[in-house]
Each structure stands twice: as structure tokens, then as C-alpha cells.
N, C-alpha and C positions, 0 to 999 in steps of 0.2 A: 555255567553255574548250576542250573537245575539238573543237568545230567549227572552231577556229582552226588546228588541226594535222592533219596526215595521217600515218598510220603505215602502212608497207609492209614486206614481206619484203625482206631483203637479198639481193643477187645477188653473183656472183663479181666483178663490176665494182666492188662496194662494198668490197672487201677493204682498200683503202688507207685509207678513212675508219674502218673498224672497227679496223685496226691503230693508227691515230692515236688513236681513243677509248681503246683499251686502254692505250697508253703515257701519255696525258694523265691517265687515271684514277689510275694508280699514281704518277705524278708529283705530282698534287694531294694524294695521301695521304702524300707525303714519302718514298716508297719507291724512286723512280728519280731519282738525281741528274742534273743537267743534262748532265754529261759522258757518261752512259750512255743518255740519252734516244733518240738517233738509232739506236743499235745495238738497243735494245729495240724501238723502233717497227718497224725493218726485220725483226727476227726475228718479231715479232707478225704483221706483214703476210704474210710467207711462210707461216707456219703456218696463219693464219686463211684465207688465200686457198685453200689446199688443203682445209681443213676445210669451207668453204662449198661448194666444188666437189663434194666427195664426199658432202655431206649430213650430215656429222658435226657441223656447226655450223649452227643455225638462228638467223638474226638478224632483228631488227626495227629500222627506222630511222624517225626522225620528221623531218618538214619542216613549214614553214608551208604552208597550203593554196595560197597564191598564189606560193610560191617553192619548187616541188618539187625543184629542183636543189641546194638548200642543205640539207645534213643538219645538224640542230641537236642531235640526241640519238640514242642507240641502246642496244640491249641484245641479248643472245644467250643461247642455251641449247645446251649440249653434252649429248647423250644418252649416258648410260653404262649399260652392262649389268652387273648384279651378280647373284649367286645369289639365288633366291627367299628371302624373309624374312617373318617374322610382321609384320603391320601392324595396329595398333589404330585402328579408325575412331573418329570423333567420338562416335558413339553407344555406344562401349565394345566393340563387336563386333570380334573378331580374325579377320582373313582372311590368306591367303597372297598376298603381293605377287609379281608376275611377275618383278620385278627390273629394271624400266626406270625409272631416275631421271633427272631433268633437273637439270643443274648450271647455274645462272644465272651468267653472266659478263658483263663489259664494260658494266655499266649506267653510262652516262655522258651528261651533258648539258653542252653548251658553257656556259661561265661566264655569259655574258650572257643565257642562257635559263633559268637555274636559278630554282627557287621558283615555277614556273608550272604545275606538275602534269605535266610531261613524263615523269618517271620513273614516276609512278603510272600514266599511260596505257600506257606500255610494259609495266609489270609486269602490268597488267590484261589486256593482249593475251597475254602469256606464260602467265598462269594459265588463261585461257580456252582457248588453244591446247593446253596440256598436258592439260586435261580431255578435250578432243576426241580427243587421241592416246592416252588411257588411260595416261598416265604415272603411276607409283606415287607419286611425290612430287617436290617441287622442293627443292633445297638451294642455298644461296649463302653467300658470305662477305661481310661488310659493313664499311664504314667507320663510324665513329661518326656521321657525318652522315646515313647512310642507315638506321640502325637503327630510328628511329621510323616511317618509312614502311613498312618491311617488317613491323614488328609490327602496324601498323594494317591491313595486308593479310592478317594471320593467320599470319605466320611466327613461330616460337617458337625460342628458343635451345635447342641440343641439347647432348649430352654429347661431341661430337666433340673429338678431340685431334689434334695433329699433331707430327711429328718433322721438323725442317728438314733440308734436303739439304746444308747448309754443312759446312765443316770443323770448326766448333766443337762 
């Protein structure tokens, strides 16, 4: 399976496809109606282009080995700095984390390429990279469709809560 695909780092020139993936991801979840799609895609493109250029966004893109110009899936990480915090290791040991977390975003596979292991390959790349970068931990928000994959990779639900930014 993996030998059929090639995964590479995203560059500034890939900002348009990353913005497309982000907009499509939220559209597929039913969160971006058709009339807002283009506006959302454009805003995503602008922000992500700047983030890739500055190094604030690290992205991975997947292609078929024999068609490197056609991006079929992607995912990214935003590094966020937080104050140091206690971190319980799997062995029960408590250490003090440096405060570098990776927020995984934009995990998206084009519909015709789904269920072929691309999201898993991308996530394995992100996990390996984060270990090499000594990231304290990875967090993500998931759709119902992605939950099983992330749990199989070792992600666990947390106690995170949120307060929306809307008027309600």
C-alpha cells in the first residue's frame, strides 16, 4: 500500500491545495454551506500561505508515485507554545513538558482516494516527525469518520471543552 503513494512536505506553492483541502474537509462535515465555500477557501488559502511561509504550519501532502503533480491527500501541524505543564508518561512517570504542542489540522483525502490508508500514512508521518522534534504532545479535533483511525494510532479522548465565538 505505502509503496503506491509518496508523501512529501508542503511548500508555499502548495497553499492553494491546502486551502482547498481545509474548505472541503469542513464542507464534508456539513459545517460550510455551499454559499460560504469560496469565501472560506480564500480565507484559508491566505492564512495558510502565510503560515507555511513563516514555518508556523508544517504540512504533508500525498500523491501517487507515478503522478507526483496530483495531490490526493494532506495533513498539517501547527506548533503552539504553551506554558510548561505536568505530563504523565505511559509508564506513570510525571515529567515537566516544555510546552510545545502540535495541533493537527487539515487531515483530508480526496473522496475517490478514501479508505486506502492515506490518512494513516499521513498521521504516521506526523507522529514520527513530532517525536523527532521533541513535541510534548499532539492534539486534534476529529469528525466521527476519523475517530476510529486516531484511536488506533493511540489518540485518546480528553477533557477539553470549548466556548464558541458566535453571538449565541
